[in-house]
PDB file of N, CA, C and O in Angstrom:
ATOM      1  N   MET A   1       0.817  -1.180   0.032  1.00  0.00           N
ATOM      2  CA  MET A   1      -0.007  -0.015   0.041  1.00  0.00           C
ATOM      3  C   MET A   1       0.872   1.242  -0.004  1.00  0.00           C
ATOM      4  O   MET A   1       2.070   1.210   0.279  1.00  0.00           O
ATOM      5  N   ILE A   2       0.208   2.358  -0.377  1.00  0.00           N
ATOM      6  CA  ILE A   2       0.908   3.660  -0.429  1.00  0.00           C
ATOM      7  C   ILE A   2       0.783   4.342   0.954  1.00  0.00           C
ATOM      8  O   ILE A   2      -0.270   4.292   1.589  1.00  0.00           O
ATOM      9  N   ASP A   3       1.861   4.967   1.392  1.00  0.00           N
ATOM     10  CA  ASP A   3       1.798   5.660   2.667  1.00  0.00           C
ATOM     11  C   ASP A   3       0.801   6.818   2.706  1.00  0.00           C
ATOM     12  O   ASP A   3       0.628   7.519   1.709  1.00  0.00           O
ATOM     13  N   LYS A   4       0.157   7.021   3.829  1.00  0.00           N
ATOM     14  CA  LYS A   4      -0.892   7.990   4.013  1.00  0.00           C
ATOM     15  C   LYS A   4      -0.399   9.416   3.744  1.00  0.00           C
ATOM     16  O   LYS A   4      -1.191  10.308   3.438  1.00  0.00           O
ATOM     17  N   LYS A   5       0.878   9.614   3.858  1.00  0.00           N
ATOM     18  CA  LYS A   5       1.429  11.011   3.649  1.00  0.00           C
ATOM     19  C   LYS A   5       1.275  11.456   2.269  1.00  0.00           C
ATOM     20  O   LYS A   5       1.401  12.652   2.004  1.00  0.00           O
ATOM     21  N   TYR A   6       0.998  10.544   1.320  1.00  0.00           N
ATOM     22  CA  TYR A   6       0.807  10.897  -0.143  1.00  0.00           C
ATOM     23  C   TYR A   6      -0.623  11.112  -0.518  1.00  0.00           C
ATOM     24  O   TYR A   6      -0.943  11.201  -1.704  1.00  0.00           O
ATOM     25  N   THR A   7      -1.508  11.199   0.464  1.00  0.00           N
ATOM     26  CA  THR A   7      -2.946  11.315   0.197  1.00  0.00           C
ATOM     27  C   THR A   7      -3.279  12.547  -0.696  1.00  0.00           C
ATOM     28  O   THR A   7      -4.063  12.415  -1.636  1.00  0.00           O
ATOM     29  N   LYS A   8      -2.720  13.690  -0.429  1.00  0.00           N
ATOM     30  CA  LYS A   8      -3.066  14.906  -1.187  1.00  0.00           C
ATOM     31  C   LYS A   8      -2.543  14.738  -2.602  1.00  0.00           C
ATOM     32  O   LYS A   8      -3.245  15.121  -3.538  1.00  0.00           O
ATOM     33  N   VAL A   9      -1.398  14.209  -2.807  1.00  0.00           N
ATOM     34  CA  VAL A   9      -0.855  14.046  -4.166  1.00  0.00           C
ATOM     35  C   VAL A   9      -1.661  12.983  -4.939  1.00  0.00           C
ATOM     36  O   VAL A   9      -1.923  13.158  -6.129  1.00  0.00           O
ATOM     37  N   LEU A  10      -2.048  11.899  -4.281  1.00  0.00           N
ATOM     38  CA  LEU A  10      -2.890  10.863  -4.932  1.00  0.00           C
ATOM     39  C   LEU A  10      -4.274  11.417  -5.223  1.00  0.00           C
ATOM     40  O   LEU A  10      -4.827  11.101  -6.276  1.00  0.00           O
ATOM     41  N   PHE A  11      -4.840  12.190  -4.389  1.00  0.00           N
ATOM     42  CA  PHE A  11      -6.150  12.815  -4.632  1.00  0.00           C
ATOM     43  C   PHE A  11      -6.014  13.678  -5.866  1.00  0.00           C
ATOM     44  O   PHE A  11      -6.837  13.559  -6.775  1.00  0.00           O
ATOM     45  N   ALA A  12      -4.991  14.562  -5.945  1.00  0.00           N
ATOM     46  CA  ALA A  12      -4.802  15.438  -7.129  1.00  0.00           C
ATOM     47  C   ALA A  12      -4.591  14.590  -8.402  1.00  0.00           C
ATOM     48  O   ALA A  12      -5.107  14.932  -9.466  1.00  0.00           O
ATOM     49  N   PHE A  13      -3.868  13.538  -8.295  1.00  0.00           N
ATOM     50  CA  PHE A  13      -3.551  12.671  -9.485  1.00  0.00           C
ATOM     51  C   PHE A  13      -4.882  12.077  -9.995  1.00  0.00           C
ATOM     52  O   PHE A  13      -5.228  12.255 -11.163  1.00  0.00           O
ATOM     53  N   PHE A  14      -5.601  11.397  -9.151  1.00  0.00           N
ATOM     54  CA  PHE A  14      -6.825  10.770  -9.573  1.00  0.00           C
ATOM     55  C   PHE A  14      -7.964  11.727  -9.962  1.00  0.00           C
ATOM     56  O   PHE A  14      -8.719  11.465 -10.899  1.00  0.00           O
ATOM     57  N   MET A  15      -8.071  12.851  -9.215  1.00  0.00           N
ATOM     58  CA  MET A  15      -9.033  13.857  -9.608  1.00  0.00           C
ATOM     59  C   MET A  15      -8.684  14.444 -10.990  1.00  0.00           C
ATOM     60  O   MET A  15      -9.581  14.608 -11.818  1.00  0.00           O
ATOM     61  N   GLY A  16      -7.459  14.752 -11.248  1.00  0.00           N
ATOM     62  CA  GLY A  16      -7.029  15.242 -12.490  1.00  0.00           C
ATOM     63  C   GLY A  16      -7.205  14.249 -13.606  1.00  0.00           C
ATOM     64  O   GLY A  16      -7.602  14.609 -14.715  1.00  0.00           O
ATOM     65  N   LEU A  17      -6.908  12.986 -13.313  1.00  0.00           N
ATOM     66  CA  LEU A  17      -7.018  11.888 -14.303  1.00  0.00           C
ATOM     67  C   LEU A  17      -8.483  11.757 -14.752  1.00  0.00           C
ATOM     68  O   LEU A  17      -8.782  11.785 -15.946  1.00  0.00           O
ATOM     69  N   PHE A  18      -9.398  11.613 -13.763  1.00  0.00           N
ATOM     70  CA  PHE A  18     -10.824  11.389 -14.103  1.00  0.00           C
ATOM     71  C   PHE A  18     -11.458  12.602 -14.725  1.00  0.00           C
ATOM     72  O   PHE A  18     -12.169  12.488 -15.723  1.00  0.00           O
ATOM     73  N   MET A  19     -11.208  13.799 -14.138  1.00  0.00           N
ATOM     74  CA  MET A  19     -11.847  14.989 -14.641  1.00  0.00           C
ATOM     75  C   MET A  19     -11.360  15.351 -16.048  1.00  0.00           C
ATOM     76  O   MET A  19     -12.150  15.745 -16.906  1.00  0.00           O
ATOM     77  N   SER A  20     -10.011  15.207 -16.277  1.00  0.00           N
ATOM     78  CA  SER A  20      -9.564  15.542 -17.583  1.00  0.00           C
ATOM     79  C   SER A  20     -10.045  14.530 -18.658  1.00  0.00           C
ATOM     80  O   SER A  20     -10.257  14.891 -19.816  1.00  0.00           O
ATOM     81  N   PHE A  21     -10.207  13.265 -18.241  1.00  0.00           N
ATOM     82  CA  PHE A  21     -10.712  12.237 -19.076  1.00  0.00           C
ATOM     83  C   PHE A  21     -12.110  12.526 -19.546  1.00  0.00           C
ATOM     84  O   PHE A  21     -12.410  12.478 -20.739  1.00  0.00           O
ATOM     85  N   LEU A  22     -12.983  12.836 -18.566  1.00  0.00           N
ATOM     86  CA  LEU A  22     -14.391  13.107 -18.871  1.00  0.00           C
ATOM     87  C   LEU A  22     -14.576  14.449 -19.585  1.00  0.00           C
ATOM     88  O   LEU A  22     -15.325  14.519 -20.560  1.00  0.00           O
ATOM     89  N   MET A  23     -13.940  15.469 -19.144  1.00  0.00           N
ATOM     90  CA  MET A  23     -14.078  16.793 -19.739  1.00  0.00           C
ATOM     91  C   MET A  23     -13.536  16.833 -21.161  1.00  0.00           C
ATOM     92  O   MET A  23     -14.162  17.421 -22.042  1.00  0.00           O
ATOM     93  N   SER A  24     -12.387  16.219 -21.396  1.00  0.00           N
ATOM     94  CA  SER A  24     -11.869  16.190 -22.741  1.00  0.00           C
ATOM     95  C   SER A  24     -12.786  15.404 -23.677  1.00  0.00           C
ATOM     96  O   SER A  24     -12.929  15.753 -24.849  1.00  0.00           O
ATOM     97  N   PHE A  25     -13.406  14.338 -23.156  1.00  0.00           N
ATOM     98  CA  PHE A  25     -14.385  13.587 -24.005  1.00  0.00           C
ATOM     99  C   PHE A  25     -15.573  14.521 -24.380  1.00  0.00           C
ATOM    100  O   PHE A  25     -15.965  14.641 -25.541  1.00  0.00           O
ATOM    101  N   ILE A  26     -16.101  15.155 -23.348  1.00  0.00           N
ATOM    102  CA  ILE A  26     -17.236  16.085 -23.624  1.00  0.00           C
ATOM    103  C   ILE A  26     -16.957  17.193 -24.562  1.00  0.00           C
ATOM    104  O   ILE A  26     -17.735  17.496 -25.466  1.00  0.00           O
ATOM    105  N   ILE A  27     -15.831  17.798 -24.335  1.00  0.00           N
ATOM    106  CA  ILE A  27     -15.450  18.976 -25.183  1.00  0.00           C
ATOM    107  C   ILE A  27     -15.108  18.479 -26.647  1.00  0.00           C
ATOM    108  O   ILE A  27     -15.448  19.163 -27.612  1.00  0.00           O
ATOM    109  N   THR A  28     -14.468  17.348 -26.794  1.00  0.00           N
ATOM    110  CA  THR A  28     -14.150  16.863 -28.065  1.00  0.00           C
ATOM    111  C   THR A  28     -15.366  16.491 -28.839  1.00  0.00           C
ATOM    112  O   THR A  28     -15.419  16.717 -30.048  1.00  0.00           O
ATOM    113  N   ILE A  29     -16.368  15.917 -28.178  1.00  0.00           N
ATOM    114  CA  ILE A  29     -17.680  15.605 -28.817  1.00  0.00           C
ATOM    115  C   ILE A  29     -18.399  16.901 -29.246  1.00  0.00           C
ATOM    116  O   ILE A  29     -18.921  16.991 -30.357  1.00  0.00           O
ATOM    117  N   ILE A  30     -18.414  17.880 -28.361  1.00  0.00           N
ATOM    118  CA  ILE A  30     -19.063  19.146 -28.680  1.00  0.00           C
ATOM    119  C   ILE A  30     -18.395  19.836 -29.838  1.00  0.00           C
ATOM    120  O   ILE A  30     -19.073  20.370 -30.717  1.00  0.00           O
ATOM    121  N   ASN A  31     -17.029  19.839 -29.861  1.00  0.00           N
ATOM    122  CA  ASN A  31     -16.364  20.511 -30.939  1.00  0.00           C
ATOM    123  C   ASN A  31     -16.327  19.783 -32.246  1.00  0.00           C
ATOM    124  O   ASN A  31     -16.448  20.408 -33.300  1.00  0.00           O
ATOM    125  N   LEU A  32     -16.158  18.433 -32.216  1.00  0.00           N
ATOM    126  CA  LEU A  32     -15.988  17.699 -33.488  1.00  0.00           C
ATOM    127  C   LEU A  32     -17.082  16.696 -33.816  1.00  0.00           C
ATOM    128  O   LEU A  32     -17.271  16.329 -34.976  1.00  0.00           O
ATOM    129  N   GLY A  33     -17.802  16.253 -32.788  1.00  0.00           N
ATOM    130  CA  GLY A  33     -18.750  15.163 -33.075  1.00  0.00           C
ATOM    131  C   GLY A  33     -17.972  13.854 -33.108  1.00  0.00           C
ATOM    132  O   GLY A  33     -16.790  13.817 -32.765  1.00  0.00           O
ATOM    133  N   PHE A  34     -18.631  12.794 -33.516  1.00  0.00           N
ATOM    134  CA  PHE A  34     -17.931  11.501 -33.653  1.00  0.00           C
ATOM    135  C   PHE A  34     -17.329  11.436 -35.084  1.00  0.00           C
ATOM    136  O   PHE A  34     -17.954  10.900 -36.000  1.00  0.00           O
ATOM    137  N   VAL A  35     -16.178  11.957 -35.247  1.00  0.00           N
ATOM    138  CA  VAL A  35     -15.402  11.922 -36.510  1.00  0.00           C
ATOM    139  C   VAL A  35     -14.661  10.568 -36.552  1.00  0.00           C
ATOM    140  O   VAL A  35     -14.611   9.808 -35.584  1.00  0.00           O
ATOM    141  N   ASP A  36     -14.086  10.326 -37.757  1.00  0.00           N
ATOM    142  CA  ASP A  36     -13.376   9.052 -37.945  1.00  0.00           C
ATOM    143  C   ASP A  36     -12.217   8.780 -36.905  1.00  0.00           C
ATOM    144  O   ASP A  36     -12.086   7.681 -36.368  1.00  0.00           O
ATOM    145  N   ASP A  37     -11.436   9.791 -36.673  1.00  0.00           N
ATOM    146  CA  ASP A  37     -10.279   9.598 -35.757  1.00  0.00           C
ATOM    147  C   ASP A  37     -10.608  10.242 -34.387  1.00  0.00           C
ATOM    148  O   ASP A  37      -9.760  10.861 -33.744  1.00  0.00           O
ATOM    149  N   PHE A  38     -11.857  10.066 -33.984  1.00  0.00           N
ATOM    150  CA  PHE A  38     -12.258  10.645 -32.676  1.00  0.00           C
ATOM    151  C   PHE A  38     -11.444  10.216 -31.490  1.00  0.00           C
ATOM    152  O   PHE A  38     -11.087  11.045 -30.652  1.00  0.00           O
ATOM    153  N   ILE A  39     -11.144   8.955 -31.397  1.00  0.00           N
ATOM    154  CA  ILE A  39     -10.408   8.388 -30.278  1.00  0.00           C
ATOM    155  C   ILE A  39      -9.027   9.004 -30.164  1.00  0.00           C
ATOM    156  O   ILE A  39      -8.570   9.355 -29.077  1.00  0.00           O
ATOM    157  N   ILE A  40      -8.365   9.129 -31.324  1.00  0.00           N
ATOM    158  CA  ILE A  40      -7.007   9.699 -31.333  1.00  0.00           C
ATOM    159  C   ILE A  40      -7.081  11.208 -30.957  1.00  0.00           C
ATOM    160  O   ILE A  40      -6.221  11.702 -30.228  1.00  0.00           O
ATOM    161  N   LYS A  41      -8.041  11.885 -31.424  1.00  0.00           N
ATOM    162  CA  LYS A  41      -8.167  13.321 -31.122  1.00  0.00           C
ATOM    163  C   LYS A  41      -8.517  13.493 -29.647  1.00  0.00           C
ATOM    164  O   LYS A  41      -7.996  14.397 -28.994  1.00  0.00           O
ATOM    165  N   TRP A  42      -9.391  12.640 -29.111  1.00  0.00           N
ATOM    166  CA  TRP A  42      -9.752  12.684 -27.675  1.00  0.00           C
ATOM    167  C   TRP A  42      -8.586  12.321 -26.747  1.00  0.00           C
ATOM    168  O   TRP A  42      -8.363  12.981 -25.732  1.00  0.00           O
ATOM    169  N   MET A  43      -7.837  11.252 -27.112  1.00  0.00           N
ATOM    170  CA  MET A  43      -6.723  10.871 -26.282  1.00  0.00           C
ATOM    171  C   MET A  43      -5.623  11.954 -26.258  1.00  0.00           C
ATOM    172  O   MET A  43      -4.980  12.183 -25.234  1.00  0.00           O
ATOM    173  N   THR A  44      -5.430  12.607 -27.408  1.00  0.00           N
ATOM    174  CA  THR A  44      -4.471  13.726 -27.500  1.00  0.00           C
ATOM    175  C   THR A  44      -4.933  14.869 -26.608  1.00  0.00           C
ATOM    176  O   THR A  44      -4.121  15.460 -25.897  1.00  0.00           O
ATOM    177  N   ALA A  45      -6.173  15.178 -26.630  1.00  0.00           N
ATOM    178  CA  ALA A  45      -6.741  16.280 -25.814  1.00  0.00           C
ATOM    179  C   ALA A  45      -6.679  15.839 -24.272  1.00  0.00           C
ATOM    180  O   ALA A  45      -6.443  16.656 -23.382  1.00  0.00           O
ATOM    181  N   TRP A  46      -6.892  14.586 -24.052  1.00  0.00           N
ATOM    182  CA  TRP A  46      -6.861  14.065 -22.647  1.00  0.00           C
ATOM    183  C   TRP A  46      -5.497  14.196 -22.015  1.00  0.00           C
ATOM    184  O   TRP A  46      -5.382  14.732 -20.913  1.00  0.00           O
ATOM    185  N   TYR A  47      -4.437  13.713 -22.695  1.00  0.00           N
ATOM    186  CA  TYR A  47      -3.163  13.789 -22.081  1.00  0.00           C
ATOM    187  C   TYR A  47      -2.679  15.231 -21.945  1.00  0.00           C
ATOM    188  O   TYR A  47      -1.948  15.540 -21.003  1.00  0.00           O
ATOM    189  N   LYS A  48      -3.060  16.106 -22.847  1.00  0.00           N
ATOM    190  CA  LYS A  48      -2.633  17.511 -22.696  1.00  0.00           C
ATOM    191  C   LYS A  48      -3.410  18.178 -21.492  1.00  0.00           C
ATOM    192  O   LYS A  48      -2.847  18.960 -20.726  1.00  0.00           O
ATOM    193  N   ALA A  49      -4.698  17.830 -21.377  1.00  0.00           N
ATOM    194  CA  ALA A  49      -5.503  18.373 -20.304  1.00  0.00           C
ATOM    195  C   ALA A  49      -4.957  17.827 -18.986  1.00  0.00           C
ATOM    196  O   ALA A  49      -4.855  18.601 -18.035  1.00  0.00           O
ATOM    197  N   PHE A  50      -4.603  16.554 -18.866  1.00  0.00           N
ATOM    198  CA  PHE A  50      -4.105  16.009 -17.631  1.00  0.00           C
ATOM    199  C   PHE A  50      -2.739  16.649 -17.202  1.00  0.00           C
ATOM    200  O   PHE A  50      -2.458  16.820 -16.015  1.00  0.00           O
ATOM    201  N   LEU A  51      -1.945  16.978 -18.186  1.00  0.00           N
ATOM    202  CA  LEU A  51      -0.640  17.634 -17.843  1.00  0.00           C
ATOM    203  C   LEU A  51      -0.879  18.924 -17.076  1.00  0.00           C
ATOM    204  O   LEU A  51      -0.083  19.273 -16.204  1.00  0.00           O
ATOM    205  N   PHE A  52      -1.974  19.652 -17.383  1.00  0.00           N
ATOM    206  CA  PHE A  52      -2.331  20.885 -16.657  1.00  0.00           C
ATOM    207  C   PHE A  52      -3.136  20.622 -15.429  1.00  0.00           C
ATOM    208  O   PHE A  52      -2.921  21.260 -14.398  1.00  0.00           O
ATOM    209  N   ALA A  53      -4.087  19.670 -15.510  1.00  0.00           N
ATOM    210  CA  ALA A  53      -5.040  19.394 -14.427  1.00  0.00           C
ATOM    211  C   ALA A  53      -4.338  19.001 -13.161  1.00  0.00           C
ATOM    212  O   ALA A  53      -4.664  19.530 -12.098  1.00  0.00           O
ATOM    213  N   PHE A  54      -3.381  18.090 -13.223  1.00  0.00           N
ATOM    214  CA  PHE A  54      -2.730  17.545 -12.061  1.00  0.00           C
ATOM    215  C   PHE A  54      -1.994  18.615 -11.230  1.00  0.00           C
ATOM    216  O   PHE A  54      -2.197  18.662 -10.017  1.00  0.00           O
ATOM    217  N   PRO A  55      -1.173  19.450 -11.813  1.00  0.00           N
ATOM    218  CA  PRO A  55      -0.489  20.456 -10.980  1.00  0.00           C
ATOM    219  C   PRO A  55      -1.498  21.537 -10.487  1.00  0.00           C
ATOM    220  O   PRO A  55      -1.374  22.038  -9.369  1.00  0.00           O
ATOM    221  N   ILE A  56      -2.456  21.873 -11.308  1.00  0.00           N
ATOM    222  CA  ILE A  56      -3.464  22.867 -10.922  1.00  0.00           C
ATOM    223  C   ILE A  56      -4.258  22.384  -9.716  1.00  0.00           C
ATOM    224  O   ILE A  56      -4.510  23.167  -8.800  1.00  0.00           O
ATOM    225  N   ILE A  57      -4.649  21.144  -9.692  1.00  0.00           N
ATOM    226  CA  ILE A  57      -5.380  20.606  -8.529  1.00  0.00           C
ATOM    227  C   ILE A  57      -4.511  20.599  -7.284  1.00  0.00           C
ATOM    228  O   ILE A  57      -4.978  20.901  -6.186  1.00  0.00           O
ATOM    229  N   LEU A  58      -3.224  20.249  -7.467  1.00  0.00           N
ATOM    230  CA  LEU A  58      -2.314  20.292  -6.323  1.00  0.00           C
ATOM    231  C   LEU A  58      -2.238  21.688  -5.681  1.00  0.00           C
ATOM    232  O   LEU A  58      -2.127  21.811  -4.461  1.00  0.00           O
ATOM    233  N   ILE A  59      -2.296  22.697  -6.486  1.00  0.00           N
ATOM    234  CA  ILE A  59      -2.246  24.091  -6.027  1.00  0.00           C
ATOM    235  C   ILE A  59      -3.559  24.604  -5.550  1.00  0.00           C
ATOM    236  O   ILE A  59      -3.591  25.309  -4.541  1.00  0.00           O
ATOM    237  N   ILE A  60      -4.697  24.288  -6.232  1.00  0.00           N
ATOM    238  CA  ILE A  60      -5.946  24.865  -5.979  1.00  0.00           C
ATOM    239  C   ILE A  60      -6.764  24.168  -4.880  1.00  0.00           C
ATOM    240  O   ILE A  60      -7.543  24.794  -4.162  1.00  0.00           O
ATOM    241  N   ALA A  61      -6.558  22.873  -4.782  1.00  0.00           N
ATOM    242  CA  ALA A  61      -7.335  22.057  -3.786  1.00  0.00           C
ATOM    243  C   ALA A  61      -7.271  22.589  -2.336  1.00  0.00           C
ATOM    244  O   ALA A  61      -8.310  22.685  -1.683  1.00  0.00           O
ATOM    245  N   PRO A  62      -6.088  22.931  -1.826  1.00  0.00           N
ATOM    246  CA  PRO A  62      -6.018  23.464  -0.501  1.00  0.00           C
ATOM    247  C   PRO A  62      -6.775  24.820  -0.386  1.00  0.00           C
ATOM    248  O   PRO A  62      -7.408  25.086   0.636  1.00  0.00           O
ATOM    249  N   LEU A  63      -6.707  25.645  -1.408  1.00  0.00           N
ATOM    250  CA  LEU A  63      -7.446  26.911  -1.424  1.00  0.00           C
ATOM    251  C   LEU A  63      -8.909  26.637  -1.308  1.00  0.00           C
ATOM    252  O   LEU A  63      -9.584  27.188  -0.439  1.00  0.00           O
ATOM    253  N   VAL A  64      -9.421  25.776  -2.188  1.00  0.00           N
ATOM    254  CA  VAL A  64     -10.870  25.413  -2.218  1.00  0.00           C
ATOM    255  C   VAL A  64     -11.282  24.812  -0.863  1.00  0.00           C
ATOM    256  O   VAL A  64     -12.359  25.133  -0.361  1.00  0.00           O
ATOM    257  N   HIS A  65     -10.456  23.957  -0.268  1.00  0.00           N
ATOM    258  CA  HIS A  65     -10.742  23.365   0.989  1.00  0.00           C
ATOM    259  C   HIS A  65     -10.893  24.529   2.047  1.00  0.00           C
ATOM    260  O   HIS A  65     -11.836  24.514   2.837  1.00  0.00           O
ATOM    261  N   ASN A  66     -10.025  25.458   2.051  1.00  0.00           N
ATOM    262  CA  ASN A  66     -10.111  26.572   3.088  1.00  0.00           C
ATOM    263  C   ASN A  66     -11.297  27.394   2.823  1.00  0.00           C
ATOM    264  O   ASN A  66     -11.938  27.810   3.789  1.00  0.00           O
ATOM    265  N   ILE A  67     -11.693  27.699   1.536  1.00  0.00           N
ATOM    266  CA  ILE A  67     -12.851  28.476   1.260  1.00  0.00           C
ATOM    267  C   ILE A  67     -14.139  27.721   1.795  1.00  0.00           C
ATOM    268  O   ILE A  67     -14.994  28.311   2.454  1.00  0.00           O
ATOM    269  N   VAL A  68     -14.216  26.440   1.483  1.00  0.00           N
ATOM    270  CA  VAL A  68     -15.363  25.650   1.914  1.00  0.00           C
ATOM    271  C   VAL A  68     -15.456  25.616   3.442  1.00  0.00           C
ATOM    272  O   VAL A  68     -16.537  25.765   4.012  1.00  0.00           O
ATOM    273  N   ASN A  69     -14.315  25.419   4.092  1.00  0.00           N
ATOM    274  CA  ASN A  69     -14.272  25.407   5.587  1.00  0.00           C
ATOM    275  C   ASN A  69     -14.725  26.801   6.167  1.00  0.00           C
ATOM    276  O   ASN A  69     -15.315  26.879   7.245  1.00  0.00           O
ATOM    277  N   SER A  70     -14.430  27.848   5.428  1.00  0.00           N
ATOM    278  CA  SER A  70     -14.777  29.187   5.966  1.00  0.00           C
ATOM    279  C   SER A  70     -16.210  29.532   5.774  1.00  0.00           C
ATOM    280  O   SER A  70     -16.733  30.399   6.475  1.00  0.00           O
ATOM    281  N   ILE A  71     -16.888  28.872   4.827  1.00  0.00           N
ATOM    282  CA  ILE A  71     -18.307  29.279   4.591  1.00  0.00           C
ATOM    283  C   ILE A  71     -19.293  28.171   5.150  1.00  0.00           C
ATOM    284  O   ILE A  71     -20.513  28.294   5.041  1.00  0.00           O
ATOM    285  N   THR A  72     -18.722  27.140   5.724  1.00  0.00           N
ATOM    286  CA  THR A  72     -19.612  26.116   6.309  1.00  0.00           C
ATOM    287  C   THR A  72     -19.454  26.078   7.834  1.00  0.00           C
ATOM    288  O   THR A  72     -18.412  26.455   8.370  1.00  0.00           O
ATOM    289  N   THR A  73     -20.466  25.634   8.495  1.00  0.00           N
ATOM    290  CA  THR A  73     -20.414  25.501   9.944  1.00  0.00           C
ATOM    291  C   THR A  73     -20.714  24.089  10.395  1.00  0.00           C
ATOM    292  O   THR A  73     -21.410  23.369   9.678  1.00  0.00           O
ATOM    293  N   LYS A  74     -20.250  23.675  11.487  1.00  0.00           N
ATOM    294  CA  LYS A  74     -20.537  22.396  12.048  1.00  0.00           C
ATOM    295  C   LYS A  74     -21.862  22.479  12.709  1.00  0.00           C
ATOM    296  O   LYS A  74     -22.119  23.395  13.491  1.00  0.00           O
ATOM    297  N   LYS A  75     -22.743  21.505  12.402  1.00  0.00           N
ATOM    298  CA  LYS A  75     -24.074  21.471  12.956  1.00  0.00           C
ATOM    299  C   LYS A  75     -24.016  20.816  14.310  1.00  0.00           C
ATOM    300  O   LYS A  75     -23.409  19.755  14.459  1.00  0.00           O
ATOM    301  N   ASP A  76     -24.662  21.451  15.343  1.00  0.00           N
ATOM    302  CA  ASP A  76     -24.667  20.915  16.685  1.00  0.00           C
ATOM    303  C   ASP A  76     -25.569  19.700  16.683  1.00  0.00           C
ATOM    304  O   ASP A  76     -26.631  19.651  16.064  1.00  0.00           O
ATOM    305  N   LYS A  77     -25.052  18.691  17.443  1.00  0.00           N
ATOM    306  CA  LYS A  77     -25.844  17.469  17.600  1.00  0.00           C
ATOM    307  C   LYS A  77     -26.980  17.742  18.619  1.00  0.00           C
ATOM    308  O   LYS A  77     -26.810  18.446  19.614  1.00  0.00           O
ATOM    309  N   ILE A  78     -28.131  17.148  18.309  1.00  0.00           N
ATOM    310  CA  ILE A  78     -29.309  17.322  19.147  1.00  0.00           C
ATOM    311  C   ILE A  78     -29.446  16.135  20.116  1.00  0.00           C
ATOM    312  O   ILE A  78     -30.384  16.093  20.912  1.00  0.00           O
TER     313      ILE A  78
END
C-alpha cells in the first residue's frame, strides 16, 4: 500500500485523471462530433489536459478546502 502522507498528491492525481478524461471527452464531442479519428483526437486532448489538471489541482485544492471550511459551519448534535 501507499503511505498515508501521499494522500493529497494521490487525490490530485486521480481527480485530474478522471476530470480531464471526462471533460476532454465532452469537449471533443461538442467541438468535433464522432469523427473518424475521434479516439485519437480525444486521447491527445486528454493527455494535454491532464498535464495541466494535475498540478493545478495540487495548487488549488487546499485553497478550495479553506474556502469551503470558511463558509460552512458544524451542525450541533441534538
